[in-house]
RODRENTOR-922883 format. One record per atom (N, C-alpha, C): residue number from 0; residue in one letter; atom name; x, y, z. Coordinates in steps of 0.001 Angstrom, whole numbers. Layout:
N
[NUM 'A' 'CA' [X Y Z]] ...
This chain:
172
[0 'M' 'N' [8052 28452 -118175]] [0 'M' 'CA' [9249 28402 -119007]] [0 'M' 'C' [8984 29227 -120305]] [1 'L' 'N' [9878 29977 -120629]] [1 'L' 'CA' [9811 30829 -121752]] [1 'L' 'C' [9937 30019 -122994]] [2 'Q' 'N' [8978 30222 -123973]] [2 'Q' 'CA' [9041 29426 -125158]] [2 'Q' 'C' [8596 30281 -126348]] [3 'S' 'N' [9018 29848 -127501]] [3 'S' 'CA' [8766 30548 -128727]] [3 'S' 'C' [8689 29479 -129850]] [4 'I' 'N' [7656 29733 -130739]] [4 'I' 'CA' [7290 28730 -131710]] [4 'I' 'C' [7409 29308 -132976]] [5 'E' 'N' [8144 28742 -133927]] [5 'E' 'CA' [8369 29325 -135280]] [5 'E' 'C' [8261 28177 -136357]] [6 'S' 'N' [7627 28363 -137422]] [6 'S' 'CA' [7651 27366 -138520]] [6 'S' 'C' [8917 27533 -139284]] [7 'I' 'N' [9783 26456 -139403]] [7 'I' 'CA' [10885 26529 -140102]] [7 'I' 'C' [10904 25789 -141585]] [8 'G' 'N' [9830 25209 -141714]] [8 'G' 'CA' [9515 24466 -142932]] [8 'G' 'C' [8825 25195 -143970]] [9 'E' 'N' [8531 24588 -145150]] [9 'E' 'CA' [7793 25151 -146203]] [9 'E' 'C' [6234 25074 -146018]] [10 'D' 'N' [5785 24185 -145305]] [10 'D' 'CA' [4372 23979 -144939]] [10 'D' 'C' [3888 24833 -143719]] [11 'D' 'N' [2689 25089 -143786]] [11 'D' 'CA' [2118 25756 -142662]] [11 'D' 'C' [2279 24953 -141383]] [12 'L' 'N' [2540 25565 -140244]] [12 'L' 'CA' [2847 24935 -139069]] [12 'L' 'C' [1424 24815 -138265]] [13 'R' 'N' [1095 23616 -137846]] [13 'R' 'CA' [-75 23328 -137075]] [13 'R' 'C' [447 22667 -135844]] [14 'Y' 'N' [-58 23172 -134577]] [14 'Y' 'CA' [385 22473 -133371]] [14 'Y' 'C' [-711 22516 -132282]] [15 'L' 'N' [-675 21774 -131362]] [15 'L' 'CA' [-1530 21660 -130437]] [15 'L' 'C' [-874 21915 -129037]] [16 'S' 'N' [-1530 22759 -128205]] [16 'S' 'CA' [-808 23185 -126919]] [16 'S' 'C' [-1750 22769 -125755]] [17 'A' 'N' [-1289 22061 -124817]] [17 'A' 'CA' [-2000 21668 -123604]] [17 'A' 'C' [-1235 22397 -122461]] [18 'N' 'N' [-1889 23170 -121769]] [18 'N' 'CA' [-1329 24051 -120679]] [18 'N' 'C' [-1948 23597 -119271]] [19 'Q' 'N' [-1050 23553 -118256]] [19 'Q' 'CA' [-1390 23427 -116917]] [19 'Q' 'C' [-583 24363 -116073]] [20 'P' 'N' [-1064 25194 -115370]] [20 'P' 'CA' [-2418 25521 -115152]] [20 'P' 'C' [-3082 25968 -116481]] [21 'Q' 'N' [-4418 25980 -116442]] [21 'Q' 'CA' [-5139 26385 -117688]] [21 'Q' 'C' [-4765 27756 -118159]] [22 'Y' 'N' [-4623 27978 -119459]] [22 'Y' 'CA' [-4152 29220 -120071]] [22 'Y' 'C' [-5197 30256 -119625]] [23 'S' 'N' [-4557 31490 -119324]] [23 'S' 'CA' [-5195 32717 -119061]] [23 'S' 'C' [-4341 33816 -119490]] [24 'F' 'N' [-4816 35088 -119667]] [24 'F' 'CA' [-3969 36115 -120034]] [24 'F' 'C' [-3045 36470 -118902]] [25 'A' 'N' [-3430 36131 -117594]] [25 'A' 'CA' [-2691 36387 -116405]] [25 'A' 'C' [-1323 35719 -116432]] [26 'I' 'N' [-1225 34525 -117016]] [26 'I' 'CA' [32 33773 -117082]] [26 'I' 'C' [726 33880 -118351]] [27 'D' 'N' [240 34638 -119364]] [27 'D' 'CA' [887 35008 -120632]] [27 'D' 'C' [1779 36169 -120528]] [28 'I' 'N' [3002 35958 -120786]] [28 'I' 'CA' [4109 37113 -120633]] [28 'I' 'C' [4620 37352 -122004]] [29 'R' 'N' [4503 38561 -122400]] [29 'R' 'CA' [5039 38999 -123827]] [29 'R' 'C' [5843 40206 -123807]] [30 'G' 'N' [6602 40309 -124893]] [30 'G' 'CA' [7315 41660 -125159]] [30 'G' 'C' [8179 42087 -124054]] [31 'D' 'N' [7970 43431 -123584]] [31 'D' 'CA' [8834 44063 -122569]] [31 'D' 'C' [8715 43313 -121069]] [32 'D' 'N' [7725 42487 -120923]] [32 'D' 'CA' [7482 41851 -119749]] [32 'D' 'C' [8447 40602 -119529]] [33 'L' 'N' [9051 40190 -120681]] [33 'L' 'CA' [9859 39045 -120639]] [33 'L' 'C' [11227 39287 -119969]] [34 'V' 'N' [11390 38765 -118782]] [34 'V' 'CA' [12537 38774 -117968]] [34 'V' 'C' [12845 37383 -117397]] [35 'P' 'N' [14154 37201 -117293]] [35 'P' 'CA' [14460 35880 -116618]] [35 'P' 'C' [13930 35641 -115332]] [36 'L' 'N' [13308 34483 -114978]] [36 'L' 'CA' [12866 34227 -113595]] [36 'L' 'C' [14049 34030 -112637]] [37 'Q' 'N' [14028 34649 -111539]] [37 'Q' 'CA' [15083 34507 -110613]] [37 'Q' 'C' [14810 33318 -109671]] [38 'N' 'N' [15805 32491 -109370]] [38 'N' 'CA' [15685 31468 -108432]] [38 'N' 'C' [14478 30316 -108916]] [39 'S' 'N' [14342 30354 -110218]] [39 'S' 'CA' [13278 29385 -110647]] [39 'S' 'C' [13731 27918 -110554]] [40 'T' 'N' [12742 27135 -110240]] [40 'T' 'CA' [12939 25682 -109978]] [40 'T' 'C' [12456 24970 -111335]] [41 'I' 'N' [12052 25614 -112342]] [41 'I' 'CA' [11735 25033 -113668]] [41 'I' 'C' [12758 24483 -114264]] [42 'S' 'N' [12612 23209 -114754]] [42 'S' 'CA' [13730 22463 -115381]] [42 'S' 'C' [13640 22738 -116868]] [43 'D' 'N' [14645 22007 -117474]] [43 'D' 'CA' [14662 22183 -119014]] [43 'D' 'C' [13391 21491 -119504]] [44 'P' 'N' [13107 21875 -120885]] [44 'P' 'CA' [11869 21277 -121526]] [44 'P' 'C' [12169 19793 -121678]] [45 'I' 'N' [11045 19009 -121755]] [45 'I' 'CA' [11122 17614 -122112]] [45 'I' 'C' [10805 17522 -123567]] [46 'I' 'N' [11689 16970 -124251]] [46 'I' 'CA' [11521 16791 -125753]] [46 'I' 'C' [11171 15472 -126160]] [47 'I' 'N' [10197 15208 -126849]] [47 'I' 'CA' [9860 13863 -127308]] [47 'I' 'C' [9903 13909 -128922]] [48 'S' 'N' [11008 13386 -129296]] [48 'S' 'CA' [11397 13519 -130837]] [48 'S' 'C' [10769 12267 -131614]] [49 'D' 'N' [10501 11241 -130876]] [49 'D' 'CA' [10041 10153 -131576]] [49 'D' 'C' [8908 9399 -130792]] [50 'P' 'N' [7657 9316 -131342]] [50 'P' 'CA' [6630 8574 -130456]] [50 'P' 'C' [7070 7156 -130130]] [51 'A' 'N' [7765 6451 -130934]] [51 'A' 'CA' [8059 5049 -130544]] [51 'A' 'C' [9107 4977 -129438]] [52 'S' 'N' [9571 6025 -128885]] [52 'S' 'CA' [10463 5932 -127711]] [52 'S' 'C' [9603 6038 -126415]] [53 'G' 'N' [8251 6116 -126565]] [53 'G' 'CA' [7403 6079 -125420]] [53 'G' 'C' [7114 4637 -124944]] [54 'I' 'N' [6213 4547 -124114]] [54 'I' 'CA' [5744 3063 -123643]] [54 'I' 'C' [4865 2558 -124758]] [55 'E' 'N' [4985 1528 -125375]] [55 'E' 'CA' [4289 863 -126324]] [55 'E' 'C' [3151 -121 -125719]] [56 'W' 'N' [1956 169 -126397]] [56 'W' 'CA' [815 -706 -126076]] [56 'W' 'C' [190 -1275 -127292]] [57 'D' 'N' [208 -2538 -127568]] [57 'D' 'CA' [-297 -3204 -128707]] [57 'D' 'C' [-1335 -4277 -128353]] [58 'Y' 'N' [-2597 -3852 -128728]] [58 'Y' 'CA' [-3690 -4750 -128294]] [58 'Y' 'C' [-4084 -5766 -129467]] [59 'D' 'N' [-3116 -5783 -130568]] [59 'D' 'CA' [-3304 -6540 -131784]] [59 'D' 'C' [-4589 -6329 -132474]] [60 'T' 'N' [-4971 -5091 -132669]] [60 'T' 'CA' [-6154 -4523 -133093]] [60 'T' 'C' [-5869 -3658 -134451]] [61 'G' 'N' [-4570 -3756 -134908]] [61 'G' 'CA' [-4318 -2881 -136016]] [61 'G' 'C' [-3853 -1431 -135623]] [62 'T' 'N' [-3541 -1311 -134237]] [62 'T' 'CA' [-3231 58 -133657]] [62 'T' 'C' [-1964 -154 -132781]] [63 'L' 'N' [-1168 818 -132927]] [63 'L' 'CA' [99 991 -132002]] [63 'L' 'C' [-322 2149 -131183]] [64 'I' 'N' [-70 2060 -129969]] [64 'I' 'CA' [-370 3174 -128988]] [64 'I' 'C' [950 3490 -128299]] [65 'Y' 'N' [1464 4752 -128131]] [65 'Y' 'CA' [2621 5023 -127391]] [65 'Y' 'C' [2352 5981 -126353]] [66 'T' 'N' [2610 5854 -125130]] [66 'T' 'CA' [2418 6810 -124078]] [66 'T' 'C' [3646 7623 -124346]] [67 'L' 'N' [3433 9065 -124612]] [67 'L' 'CA' [4455 9895 -124771]] [67 'L' 'C' [4903 10531 -123420]] [68 'I' 'N' [4021 10870 -122550]] [68 'I' 'CA' [4282 11564 -121342]] [68 'I' 'C' [3234 11203 -120361]] [69 'N' 'N' [3595 10689 -119120]] [69 'N' 'CA' [2705 10364 -118158]] [69 'N' 'C' [3402 10391 -116726]] [70 'P' 'N' [2970 11372 -115968]] [70 'P' 'CA' [3641 11470 -114678]] [70 'P' 'C' [3523 10249 -113828]] [71 'V' 'N' [2395 9428 -113951]] [71 'V' 'CA' [2237 8229 -113159]] [71 'V' 'C' [3088 7103 -113653]] [72 'L' 'N' [3145 6784 -115024]] [72 'L' 'CA' [3921 5654 -115497]] [72 'L' 'C' [5429 5948 -115835]] [73 'M' 'N' [5655 7303 -115696]] [73 'M' 'CA' [7056 7637 -115997]] [73 'M' 'C' [7730 8541 -114886]] [74 'P' 'N' [7608 8077 -113618]] [74 'P' 'CA' [7960 8910 -112500]] [74 'P' 'C' [9321 9438 -112572]] [75 'E' 'N' [10257 8563 -113298]] [75 'E' 'CA' [11638 8985 -113346]] [75 'E' 'C' [12012 10241 -114141]] [76 'M' 'N' [10911 10585 -114936]] [76 'M' 'CA' [11088 11889 -115722]] [76 'M' 'C' [10769 13123 -114902]] [77 'D' 'N' [10184 13024 -113693]] [77 'D' 'CA' [9677 14012 -112967]] [77 'D' 'C' [9042 15025 -113696]] [78 'I' 'N' [7899 14685 -114260]] [78 'I' 'CA' [7068 15462 -115140]] [78 'I' 'C' [6135 16308 -114278]] [79 'P' 'N' [6151 17774 -114506]] [79 'P' 'CA' [5451 18554 -113608]] [79 'P' 'C' [4020 18879 -114063]] [80 'I' 'N' [3261 17865 -114573]] [80 'I' 'CA' [1893 18018 -114983]] [80 'I' 'C' [1076 16850 -114400]] [81 'N' 'N' [-301 17030 -114450]] [81 'N' 'CA' [-1137 15912 -113831]] [81 'N' 'C' [-1802 15112 -115012]] [82 'Y' 'N' [-1577 15535 -116257]] [82 'Y' 'CA' [-2272 14807 -117370]] [82 'Y' 'C' [-1313 13919 -118155]] [83 'S' 'N' [-1747 13139 -119045]] [83 'S' 'CA' [-930 12257 -119903]] [83 'S' 'C' [-1270 12390 -121341]] [84 'V' 'N' [-288 12111 -122180]] [84 'V' 'CA' [-495 12174 -123607]] [84 'V' 'C' [-4 11038 -124199]] [85 'A' 'N' [-781 10370 -125052]] [85 'A' 'CA' [-641 9153 -125874]] [85 'A' 'C' [-757 9391 -127419]] [86 'Y' 'N' [20 8767 -128081]] [86 'Y' 'CA' [125 8920 -129599]] [86 'Y' 'C' [-443 7470 -130210]] [87 'A' 'N' [-1205 7521 -131135]] [87 'A' 'CA' [-1703 6324 -131761]] [87 'A' 'C' [-1772 6349 -133157]] [88 'Q' 'N' [-1345 5168 -133806]] [88 'Q' 'CA' [-1351 5109 -135247]] [88 'Q' 'C' [-2369 3828 -135440]] [89 'I' 'N' [-3434 4325 -136199]] [89 'I' 'CA' [-4409 3134 -136326]] [89 'I' 'C' [-4417 2823 -137885]] [90 'R' 'N' [-4227 1686 -138206]] [90 'R' 'CA' [-4178 1244 -139622]] [90 'R' 'C' [-5512 1245 -140171]] [91 'P' 'N' [-5854 1249 -141533]] [91 'P' 'CA' [-7142 1128 -142017]] [91 'P' 'C' [-7872 -243 -141584]] [92 'G' 'N' [-9038 39 -141000]] [92 'G' 'CA' [-9668 -1219 -140440]] [92 'G' 'C' [-9322 -1504 -139020]] [93 'G' 'N' [-8264 -837 -138463]] [93 'G' 'CA' [-7893 -1035 -137132]] [93 'G' 'C' [-8753 -251 -136120]] [94 'N' 'N' [-8588 -634 -134841]] [94 'N' 'CA' [-9404 4 -133802]] [94 'N' 'C' [-8762 72 -132458]] [95 'I' 'N' [-9258 1045 -131618]] [95 'I' 'CA' [-8962 1021 -130226]] [95 'I' 'C' [-9966 341 -129534]] [96 'V' 'N' [-9709 -657 -128684]] [96 'V' 'CA' [-10765 -1332 -128085]] [96 'V' 'C' [-11721 -457 -127212]] [97 'G' 'N' [-13026 -812 -127218]] [97 'G' 'CA' [-14044 -130 -126536]] [97 'G' 'C' [-13555 20 -125062]] [98 'N' 'N' [-13632 1229 -124523]] [98 'N' 'CA' [-13170 1384 -123222]] [98 'N' 'C' [-13826 2699 -122543]] [99 'R' 'N' [-13687 2822 -121290]] [99 'R' 'CA' [-14137 3991 -120587]] [99 'R' 'C' [-13079 4284 -119526]] [100 'L' 'N' [-12946 5567 -119182]] [100 'L' 'CA' [-11971 5896 -118136]] [100 'L' 'C' [-12641 6421 -116848]] [101 'T' 'N' [-12455 5837 -115773]] [101 'T' 'CA' [-13085 6204 -114509]] [101 'T' 'C' [-12406 7331 -114009]] [102 'G' 'N' [-13091 8587 -113839]] [102 'G' 'CA' [-12430 9725 -113086]] [102 'G' 'C' [-11525 10535 -113935]] [103 'S' 'N' [-11368 10318 -115223]] [103 'S' 'CA' [-10532 11103 -116056]] [103 'S' 'C' [-11231 11406 -117390]] [104 'T' 'N' [-10901 12560 -117885]] [104 'T' 'CA' [-11440 13200 -119113]] [104 'T' 'C' [-10488 12742 -120304]] [105 'D' 'N' [-11077 12306 -121254]] [105 'D' 'CA' [-10147 11794 -122635]] [105 'D' 'C' [-10401 12763 -123746]] [106 'L' 'N' [-9510 13642 -124180]] [106 'L' 'CA' [-9604 14470 -125369]] [106 'L' 'C' [-8860 13568 -126615]] [107 'I' 'N' [-9519 13247 -127519]] [107 'I' 'CA' [-8940 12578 -128781]] [107 'I' 'C' [-8928 13618 -129901]] [108 'Y' 'N' [-7628 13868 -130291]] [108 'Y' 'CA' [-7343 14775 -131248]] [108 'Y' 'C' [-6847 14061 -132545]] [109 'V' 'N' [-7423 14353 -133712]] [109 'V' 'CA' [-6944 13674 -134920]] [109 'V' 'C' [-5934 14368 -135622]] [110 'L' 'N' [-4681 13914 -135769]] [110 'L' 'CA' [-3574 14667 -136499]] [110 'L' 'C' [-3600 14336 -138018]] [111 'E' 'N' [-3880 13066 -138315]] [111 'E' 'CA' [-3997 12704 -139740]] [111 'E' 'C' [-5019 11654 -139980]] [112 'G' 'N' [-5628 11771 -141149]] [112 'G' 'CA' [-6797 10681 -141542]] [112 'G' 'C' [-8103 11172 -140927]] [113 'R' 'N' [-8749 10103 -140690]] [113 'R' 'CA' [-10088 10211 -139962]] [113 'R' 'C' [-10400 8906 -139199]] [114 'I' 'N' [-11159 9082 -138051]] [114 'I' 'CA' [-11749 8041 -137291]] [114 'I' 'C' [-13143 8133 -137172]] [115 'E' 'N' [-13734 6936 -136748]] [115 'E' 'CA' [-15117 6928 -136401]] [115 'E' 'C' [-15131 6431 -134949]] [116 'I' 'N' [-15804 7323 -134194]] [116 'I' 'CA' [-15973 6895 -132764]] [116 'I' 'C' [-17398 6609 -132494]] [117 'R' 'N' [-17660 5383 -131831]] [117 'R' 'CA' [-18895 4982 -131307]] [117 'R' 'C' [-18900 5332 -129955]] [118 'A' 'N' [-19907 6292 -129566]] [118 'A' 'CA' [-19836 6831 -128249]] [118 'A' 'C' [-20985 6050 -127396]] [119 'G' 'N' [-20975 6210 -126142]] [119 'G' 'CA' [-21866 5659 -125210]] [119 'G' 'C' [-23330 5704 -125589]] [120 'D' 'N' [-23623 6811 -126407]] [120 'D' 'CA' [-25021 6905 -126816]] [120 'D' 'C' [-25367 6181 -127952]] [121 'G' 'N' [-24529 5214 -128441]] [121 'G' 'CA' [-24771 4384 -129576]] [121 'G' 'C' [-24583 5008 -130956]] [122 'E' 'N' [-24310 6448 -130888]] [122 'E' 'CA' [-24184 7146 -132274]] [122 'E' 'C' [-22642 6916 -132672]] [123 'D' 'N' [-22507 6935 -133986]] [123 'D' 'CA' [-21229 6878 -134532]] [123 'D' 'C' [-20841 8459 -135014]] [124 'Y' 'N' [-19683 8901 -134637]] [124 'Y' 'CA' [-19144 10162 -135076]] [124 'Y' 'C' [-17980 10182 -135865]] [125 'T' 'N' [-17945 10779 -137044]] [125 'T' 'CA' [-16620 10875 -137814]] [125 'T' 'C' [-15777 12024 -137423]] [126 'I' 'N' [-14574 11903 -137060]] [126 'I' 'CA' [-13741 12921 -136624]] [126 'I' 'C' [-12461 13036 -137729]] [127 'T' 'N' [-12363 14174 -138309]] [127 'T' 'CA' [-11290 14238 -139266]] [127 'T' 'C' [-10036 15073 -138723]] [128 'A' 'N' [-8929 15031 -139564]] [128 'A' 'CA' [-7718 15692 -139079]] [128 'A' 'C' [-8088 17084 -138656]] [129 'G' 'N' [-7426 17550 -137659]] [129 'G' 'CA' [-7595 19039 -137102]] [129 'G' 'C' [-8901 19068 -136260]] [130 'H' 'N' [-9605 17986 -136020]] [130 'H' 'CA' [-10697 18191 -135047]] [130 'H' 'C' [-10579 17108 -133871]] [131 'A' 'N' [-11380 17275 -132917]] [131 'A' 'CA' [-11288 16572 -131703]] [131 'A' 'C' [-12650 16061 -131043]] [132 'A' 'N' [-12580 15165 -130161]] [132 'A' 'CA' [-13721 14685 -129507]] [132 'A' 'C' [-13449 14649 -127927]] [133 'L' 'N' [-14273 15129 -127077]] [133 'L' 'CA' [-13992 15178 -125564]] [133 'L' 'C' [-14934 14109 -124919]] [134 'F' 'N' [-14260 13195 -124315]] [134 'F' 'CA' [-15105 12260 -123464]] [134 'F' 'C' [-14997 12514 -121933]] [135 'P' 'N' [-16149 12792 -121316]] [135 'P' 'CA' [-16109 13167 -119920]] [135 'P' 'C' [-15753 11752 -119120]] [136 'P' 'N' [-15355 11828 -117906]] [136 'P' 'CA' [-15049 10562 -117171]] [136 'P' 'C' [-16272 9586 -117265]] [137 'G' 'N' [-15966 8287 -117461]] [137 'G' 'CA' [-16913 7293 -117385]] [137 'G' 'C' [-17619 7084 -118759]] [138 'K' 'N' [-17557 7990 -119758]] [138 'K' 'CA' [-18242 7784 -121047]] [138 'K' 'C' [-17526 6850 -121906]] [139 'P' 'N' [-18245 5804 -122335]] [139 'P' 'CA' [-17660 4818 -123158]] [139 'P' 'C' [-17356 5254 -124531]] [140 'K' 'N' [-16358 4636 -125191]] [140 'K' 'CA' [-16020 4997 -126638]] [140 'K' 'C' [-15276 3845 -127210]] [141 'E' 'N' [-15504 3616 -128537]] [141 'E' 'CA' [-14716 2785 -129338]] [141 'E' 'C' [-14351 3565 -130604]] [142 'I' 'N' [-13079 3371 -130977]] [142 'I' 'CA' [-12489 4123 -132042]] [142 'I' 'C' [-12111 3112 -133202]] [143 'K' 'N' [-12384 3592 -134415]] [143 'K' 'CA' [-12090 2766 -135563]] [143 'K' 'C' [-11656 3609 -136671]] [144 'N' 'N' [-10674 3053 -137503]] [144 'N' 'CA' [-10183 3753 -138669]] [144 'N' 'C' [-11032 3236 -139855]] [145 'T' 'N' [-12006 3880 -140330]] [145 'T' 'CA' [-12830 3312 -141491]] [145 'T' 'C' [-12256 3905 -142830]] [146 'G' 'N' [-11179 4640 -142666]] [146 'G' 'CA' [-10599 5155 -143975]] [146 'G' 'C' [-9645 4221 -144632]] [147 'T' 'N' [-9045 4804 -145704]] [147 'T' 'CA' [-8061 3936 -146469]] [147 'T' 'C' [-6604 4310 -146204]] [148 'T' 'N' [-6267 5192 -145302]] [148 'T' 'CA' [-5010 5546 -144929]] [148 'T' 'C' [-4856 5542 -143378]] [149 'D' 'N' [-3648 5427 -142907]] [149 'D' 'CA' [-3460 5370 -141529]] [149 'D' 'C' [-4017 6621 -140798]] [150 'A' 'N' [-4629 6473 -139727]] [150 'A' 'CA' [-5050 7636 -138814]] [150 'A' 'C' [-4218 7816 -137685]] [151 'I' 'N' [-3667 8968 -137439]] [151 'I' 'CA' [-2790 9408 -136401]] [151 'I' 'C' [-3665 10282 -135418]] [152 'I' 'N' [-3573 9825 -133986]] [152 'I' 'CA' [-4385 10591 -133046]] [152 'I' 'C' [-3475 10839 -131901]] [153 'L' 'N' [-3929 11869 -131103]] [153 'L' 'CA' [-3346 12130 -129772]] [153 'L' 'C' [-4462 11891 -128716]] [154 'S' 'N' [-4182 11371 -127577]] [154 'S' 'CA' [-5155 11260 -126531]] [154 'S' 'C' [-4494 11932 -125348]] [155 'I' 'N' [-5144 13007 -124834]] [155 'I' 'CA' [-4816 13635 -123781]] [155 'I' 'C' [-5806 13350 -122462]] [156 'V' 'N' [-5193 12677 -121507]] [156 'V' 'CA' [-6118 12218 -120385]] [156 'V' 'C' [-5683 12982 -119132]] [157 'D' 'N' [-6913 13555 -118524]] [157 'D' 'CA' [-6654 14375 -117332]] [157 'D' 'C' [-7680 14011 -116260]] [158 'P' 'N' [-7286 13577 -115022]] [158 'P' 'CA' [-5874 13454 -114610]] [158 'P' 'C' [-5272 12037 -115368]] [159 'A' 'N' [-3985 11996 -115328]] [159 'A' 'CA' [-3247 11088 -116181]] [159 'A' 'C' [-3803 9545 -116120]] [160 'W' 'N' [-3562 8970 -117318]] [160 'W' 'CA' [-4035 7617 -117437]] [160 'W' 'C' [-3163 6802 -116662]] [161 'R' 'N' [-3821 5744 -115997]] [161 'R' 'CA' [-3316 4650 -115198]] [161 'R' 'C' [-4118 3325 -115372]] [162 'P' 'N' [-3488 2284 -115190]] [162 'P' 'CA' [-4313 947 -115484]] [162 'P' 'C' [-5560 894 -114754]] [163 'E' 'N' [-5695 1315 -113533]] [163 'E' 'CA' [-6812 1077 -112586]] [163 'E' 'C' [-7948 1879 -113022]] [164 'I' 'N' [-7824 2891 -113983]] [164 'I' 'CA' [-8976 3808 -114353]] [164 'I' 'C' [-9433 3249 -115750]] [165 'F' 'N' [-8732 2329 -116355]] [165 'F' 'CA' [-9094 1841 -117691]] [165 'F' 'C' [-9991 644 -117548]] [166 'E' 'N' [-11209 653 -118119]] [166 'E' 'CA' [-12113 -469 -118149]] [166 'E' 'C' [-12417 -756 -119578]] [167 'M' 'N' [-12126 -1940 -120008]] [167 'M' 'CA' [-12448 -2503 -121320]] [167 'M' 'C' [-13938 -2755 -121484]] [168 'I' 'N' [-14573 -2354 -122478]] [168 'I' 'CA' [-15981 -2810 -122803]] [168 'I' 'C' [-16114 -3318 -124087]] [169 'E' 'N' [-17242 -4037 -124307]] [169 'E' 'CA' [-17473 -4918 -125415]] [169 'E' 'C' [-17485 -4120 -126726]] [170 'N' 'N' [-16750 -4627 -127785]] [170 'N' 'CA' [-16686 -3912 -129075]] [170 'N' 'C' [-18105 -4082 -129728]] [171 'R' 'N' [-18289 -3258 -130767]] [171 'R' 'CA' [-19575 -3378 -131496]] [171 'R' 'C' [-19655 -4690 -132309]] 
């Protein structure tokens, strides 16, 4: 689908792009090569204007998690991707329960604030806004907000998150 991104505010625009299939120059069409696709089956874009409009998950840990897009949990949306995206607001002192995902990779991207992640190796890693941590399938993690302001994160899970791949593990 043809797209263009432009900053319309006074602040610098920062955005995260997840592509499927994986981005390559072969799929990047620019300039004079831009022509309408004939007989395209591509639908209109899916716009998510409010994270709270997604599926809410509240584990009573000072964190609200919203599934924004998930082809498994939201089949009525006919989402043409295999990954899922969740948004989480973690209050100071809040956490996301220790967990691991069987068979799926989890990319944790920090939009605002900072988080501390205890990984399966027992080490604690501080991830600040604009940075990310990638967890391969089966690697345990626990996420805490050790800061004084809310932390906002995105979790991109590939293949898409579903209940049967989620395993809760003991918190620290």
